[in-house]
N, C-alpha and C positions, 0 to 999 in steps of 0.2 A: 239468189237465194240459196241455190245448191252449193255455190262456192262458200257462202257464209257458214252453212251447216257443216261443210267439210272442215273448214278452219276451226269451227267450234268443236267438232269431234276430235280434231287433233289435240286441241288444249285439254279437253276432258281426258283423253287417253294419257297425255303427258302428265296430268295432275295425278291420275291414278297410279301411274308408274312411279312418280316421285314419292307419293304416299307410301306405296309398297316398299320402295327402297329405304325410306326413313324407318318404317316399321321393322324392316329386316335388319337395318343398322342398329336400332335400339335393341333388338333381340340379341344380335351378336355382341353388342357392347356390354349387355348385362352380364355376360359370362366372361368376356375377354378384358374388360377394363380393369378389374381388380388386379389381375395378374400383370397387365401391361403397366399399370400405375406403380405396382410394387417393384417391377423391374427398373422403371424409370428412377424411382426414389433411391433404390440400391446403387444405381450407376452414378447418380449425381451427389449422393451424400456419403457413400462409403459405409453403409449400414445394412443390416438384415431387415427386410420389411415384410409384414403380413397384413392383408386387408380382407376384412370379412365380407364387406358388401360395398357395392358402388352403384350409384344412380346417375344415369346420364340424361341430359336434356339439351335443348338448343341453347340454354343460357350457361351451361357449364357442367361440372361434374361434382357429385357429392360422394364422399367416402365415409364409411362408418367402420368402427372397430379396427382402427389402425394401430399397429404395434411396431416400433423401431427398436432395434437392439444393436449395440456395438458388435462388431464382428469378432472381437477378442473378449467380449464380456465386460461387466462393470458398468454398463450403460443401457437403460431401458426407458422408452418413452411410449405411453399409451395415450391415444387420442379417440375420444368418443365420436367426434364428427369433424370432418374437414370439407369445406366447400371452396371450389375454385371457379370463379366466374370468368368465362370466356366464350367467344363465338365459335360455332362448329367449324366454319370454313377457316377461321383464323387458326384454330388448332391444327387443321390439316396442313396448312402452308407455313405457319410460323412456329408451331410447336408450343414450348413453354413461354415463349415471348408474347403469345397472345393472351396470357392470363391478365385480367384487369384488376382482379381482387382475390385475395386469399384469406380465409378465416378459419378458425379452429376453436372448438369449445370442448371443455372437459379434458384438459391435457394434464397428465401425471408424468413427472420426470423423476427417475431415481438414478442416483450416481453412487457407485460403491467404490470409493478411492482405494480400499484395501484389496480389491480383486487384482490379481497379478496381470490380467489382460488390459486394465483400464487405461494405462498410458498409451498402448498400441491403438485401442479403440479411438481415443481422443485424437491421436496423431493422424489416423486414417480419416477421420471425420474432417479434420482441418484441411488435409491434403486434397480430399475429393470435393469439398464444398466449393461451388463456383465463386470465383472472385473477379470482380470487374477489372478490366484493363484500363489503367489511367491514360495510356497512350492512345486508346481508341475512342474513349468517351470521357467527357468531363463529369465532375461530381454532380453538376446541376442536372445532368440528363439521366443519371443512373436511377432506374426504377421510376421514371417520370410517369405520373398518372396511374400508378399501381399502388394499391393499399393492401396492408396486411393487418389482421386483427386476431388477437389471442384473448380468450376469456375463460375464467374458471381454471387457471393453471395452479398446480401444486408442485413444489420441488422438494425432494428429500435427498439429503446427502449424508452418507455414513463414511467413516474411516476405521482404522484399526482399533480405535478407542470407543467406538459406538456411534451414536447419532450425532452429527456435526451441525446440520442446518435443516430447518423446516420452514418453508415459505408457503403461505396459503393465500387463495384468492388474488393471485397475480394476473394482471391484465396488461396487454401491450397493443399499441395500435400505431402503424407506420403509414404515413401518407406523404409520398415523395421524399423530400429531405428532412421531414419532421417525424419524430417518434415521441409518443407519450405512453405513460403507463402508471400502475399504482399497485400496491399490495395491501391486503387486509391486516396481516400481521406476520411476523417472522420470529423464529426462535433459533438462537445459535447455542449449541450445547444441549444439555438436558436439564429439565426443571429440578431434578433431584441432585444435581451437582452444580458446578460453576457454569453460568449461562448469561446470555444477553437476549433481551426481547425488544422488538421494534414494533411500534403501534402503526396505525394507518399512515401511509406514506404515498406520495405521488411525485412524478418527475417528468421532465421533458428533455429530449435530446435533439440535436440538430446536426446534420451532416455537413462538415466543412472540410474542404480540401481532401475528400475521400475518407475522412475519419469521423466517427460519431463522437460528439462532444456534449457535455452536460450543460443545459441551458437553465433549468429550474429543478429544484429539489426541496420538498416540504415534508419534514418528519414531525409528527405530532406525538410526542411521548416515547420514551424508551427507558429501559432499566438494564444496568450492567451489574451482574453479581459475580465479581471477581473473575478476571480473565486468567488468573493464575491460581491453581488449585492449592488450598491451604494444607491439605493432607499429603500432597505430593504423590499420591498413589497413581495418578494418571497424568498425562502430559497437560501442560497449560493450554487452556483454550486458545490464547492468542497464538501460541506456536502451532497448534493444529490448523488454525485458519490460515496462517502464512504458508504452511506446507500445502494446504489444499489449493490456494491460489497459484502456487508454483506448479502443481500438477496440472491445473486446468490451463495455465498459460503455456506450459511446456518450455523446454530450453531453446532459446533463440539460436538460430544458425549463425555461423561466422559472418555470412553475407548481411544478414539483418543487423548484426552488431556493428559492422563497419559502416553500414548506411546510416544507422541511427546516430552514431556518434560523429560521423564525418571525419574519422581518422583512418588512414590507411595502415594496415598491418602488413609489414613486409619482413624481409630478412634483415640481418644485422647490417649496421651501417659500416662505412669504411673504417671508422675508428674502433670497430669491434663492439660497439654498445648497441644493444637491442633497442628498436625504436619504442617510444612510449606507448604503453597499452592504452586502448581507448577507456575512457572513464564514463561510467553511466551517470546520467544526470542526477542531481540530488532528488530525494523523495519529493520535497516540495515543488521542484520545478516540474517533475512528472505529473503531480497533481494538477497544477494550474494549466499544464498543456492539454488537459482533458476538459477544460472549461471553455465555453464561448466567451467572447469579450464582454457580453452583457449578462453573464450568469448571475442567477439569484439563488442562494441557498439559505434555508431557514430551518434550524433544528431546535426544538424547544421541549421542555419538561422532561429532561433526562435525569435519572437518579443513578448514582454510582456507588456500589457497595463492595466490600471485600469480606472474605471469610477468615474467621479466627477460631480458635478452639472453643470460644464461648458462643459462636454463631456468627451471623452476618452483622457487619457494622457499616452504617451509612458513612460514606466518605465525602461525596459531593452531591448536593441536591439542587434542583432548579438549574441544572446545567443548560446553557444555551449557546448556540453558535450560528452566526449569520455571516454571509458573504454576498457582496454586491459589486458587480463589474460595471465600471463606468463606460465601457465601450472603447476606451482609448489605451488599453493596456494596463490601467490601474485597477486594483481590486481593494475594497475595504473589508477587513476581517475583524468582527467583534465577537468576543467570547467572554462569558460571565457565569458565575456559580458561587455557591457558598459551601464551605466545608463544616464537618460536624464539630471540629475543635476551634470554632470561631475564626477560621481562616477565610480568605477570599481568593477568587481567581478572576482577573480582569486582563483582557487583551483588546487593544484598540489600535490596529495597524492599517496603514495604506501601503500596498506593495505593488511593485511592477516587476513581475518575475522575469520578463524578457530581458530587462537591463539589470537585474539583481539589485533593485533599489527598494528601499522601505523607509517609512517614518511613522512614529507613533510610540506607544508605551506598552509594556508588559509588566504586570504585578502579580506575583504569587505569594501568598502568605500562609505559612503553615500547611502546605499540601503534604498529606501523608505519602511516604514512600511506597506504600502499598498500591497507590494509584499509578505511580511512575514505573514500578518494577516490571510489569508485563511488556512495556515498550522498549526496555533495555535489557534483553535476556543475557547479554554478555557480562553484565555486572553480577557478581555472586552474592546477591543480597542474603542476609540472614536476619530473621525477625524483623521484617520490614514494616510491621504494624506499629512500631514505636517511633521510628525516624520520621522526620519532617524536612521539607524543602521550601525555602523562601527565596524569591528572586525579584529584582527590580531592574528594568532595562528601558533606557530612553534612546530613541532613534531620531535624528533630525537631519533633514536634507540641507546641508550648508550650501551646497550648490549642486547643479546636475552631475558633477563629476565627483562629489564627495559626500559621504554621510558620516555625521558625528555619532559616536556610540559611547554611552556611559552606563555602567550598571554594577550590580553586586549580586552574589549568589551565596546563600547560607544553607549549610546542611547541618542538621542536628541529630545526634543519637543514631548515626549510621552504623549498621552492623554488617560484616562481611564474613563469609565462610569459604575459604579456599586454601588448599594445602600450600599454594605458591606464596601465600602471605603468612600464614602461621598454622601450626598443627591443630589449634583449637579455634573456634569462631572468635572473631575480633569485634568488640561492640563499643558503643559510646565514643564513636569518632565524630568529632566536631570540626568543621572546616568553613572558612570564609574566603571568598574570592571576590575581588573587586577590581575595576579597571576602567580605563578611558582610552579611546582610540578613534581611528577613522577608517572607514571602508571606502575603497575606490572601485566602483562597479566596472568601469571600463577596463581596468587592469587585473580585476579579481584579486585585489591586494588588500590585506588588513594591516594597518600600522597600529602597534600597541605602544601608545605614548607612556602609559603608566599602568602597571598591573601589579597585583599583590595576592599571593596565596598565603593564608595564615592558618596555622594550627596551634592553638594555645598561645603561648607568648613568642612564637617563632613566626616571622614573616619573610617570605622570599619575594624580592622584587624582580619584575620581569619587564622588558622592553625589547622592541625589535619589529620585525615584519614577517608575514606569512603571505605567500602568493601561490595560487593554484589556478592555472588555466587549462584548456583542453590540450595544450602542447607541452607544457612543462610545470614544475613546481619548484619553489624556492623557500628556504627557511633561513632566517638571520635573526637569532634570538640570543639575548643575554639574561642570565638569571644570577641574582646576587643575594646572598645571605650576609647581612652586615654582622660585625662582631656581636655574638649573642652569648650570654652565660651558658656554660656547658650543661648545667642542670635543667635550664629551660629547653635546650635542644632535645635532651633525652626525655623530658617530661612531655614533649609534643608527640612522641611515639606512643601509640596505645600499649598499655601494660601487657595485653595478651601477646603482643609481638615481642616486647622486651623480655619477658620471662624473668629469670633471676637477675637480669641487669637492672631491674627496677629498684634493687636494694643498694645500688652504688650511689656515691655522692661525689661531685667534682667541684673544683674551683677553676677559674679562668674562663676563657671564651673560645668560641669556635666560629669560623667564617668560611664562606665559599664563594667563588667567582667562576661561573661557567659560561662558555660561549660556543655556539654551534652555527656554522655557516655551510649551507648545502644548496646547490643548484643543480637540477637534473640536466642542464645543458653543459655543465662543466663539473662532472662528478669527481674528476681527478684533483680539482682544486678545493674539495671539501675540507673543512677545518673543525676540529673539536678540542677545546682546551678546558681543563678543570683545575683550578687552583685552590688548595685547601690550606688554611692557616689554623693549625690545632694547638692551642695553648691550654688544653685541659689537663688538670692534675687531679689524681685520686686523693679524696679526703676521707671517704668512708667506704669500706668494702666488707663483704662477708668474711667470716673467719677462714673459710676454706679456700680463699683466693690468695694466690702469691702475687703480689703487686710487682715484685722485681722482674717477673716474666715480661711485663710490658715496657720495661725500660730499655730493651734492645730488640732488634728483629728476632722473631721466633717463628717455629713451625707448629701449627695446631693439628 
């Protein structure tokens, strides 16, 4: 009996001691946890951190009033509440690895791209953030059993031109190798200027081979009001978005470039020729590389408008886009919409990006160039509200090694403004392009069996081959202008380019035969030949022109 009482006393004393230690630990943690957590965040993320309050329990840690800021400025994140679920003893022996779940509510992120220190803040954040080592852990074991949840997130992005993006009611949840999320609404640009809005949206990502890839995306309703400012007082919204993405991604290092392309960059070869520079994958290939094999994308109810001097004009209504992955490398892409000028937009393609194969059809009828202009900023469009684009393309897989291609492209009332073309804007350019050929995915080779570029009554015939692989490029093309009346040749040139030459009249014909052969593996064997047969004679000239000057070589 005495022995029992002694053992019982020992347990009672031990319990009181443990209770006292726990109370002391909680009292100590109440003052030390905020500072320790802030130091840990700063060390692991490369940011400045401040925490107003911390609450510790056996189940984990709760932080309130958290503020993170880039060390060089331009980046601020404020979080109302963060909760990390972990065991006390696990935290002592395993540290951050003991975290079972992490959640945050009331998160506000502000990015100022115009701040001079923003690039350095982003670079330090990327450098300091922990990255999994693929050599030590497979993608299936990364973060296994750990969940992350973000609710009530808002994101604000500004650049030198003002507000660029606002995203409200963003939520994210990660559970192992799956991530899901959604947004209440998003605004790109400002309501008072050119902008785009996105309605309720949700999506899912899956981690595959160490990279997050899109599995599902559903966007219900969106509106685009001109990605290109009509008054040209500020930069085009599309250009601002591209610049912002470049800043957020940062410039890839040489090592990353070499790894991504699989091409070694070295010194000059023995022949003195520099090795071929790595070529970035096409935009389409990069897009599909971010999708899972069974990805499903559904975008509906999109309205596209553009701004004119008279206000906004609807260009495409009821625009929709869907993509479905078959799980075997093939994706089906369907796009549809109606234009305000009785035009149509129809795309129904099955594509296999990995093998550069496709089959299906594309039909564009009277699409306003104002819709196209933001996506081809290199083209010096002028008054793009008037011009239209129409196209038809048929792709048929004749065999696994060959895809037959046939189509035509029509541009009407195109206007350009560039000093390289003419001193004044050039308008009313009409062009027709049609052709037939074959694409060989294995060789990355396009064979042009029959092609024609026509302006007015002048048609240039084209045939030959184009080849471009990761190791070389090759061009072997022939262009032929059959004997054509000289007046027709001149009339095909826009009057804004001709100037006073439009007042001349000729008789006779003019023809050209040009051939180019170029192979990057044998540059010294390159060939270029141009043969011109000029039988034009002056029939009518302005009074101030001395025709005899053109009857012999002269210096102008």
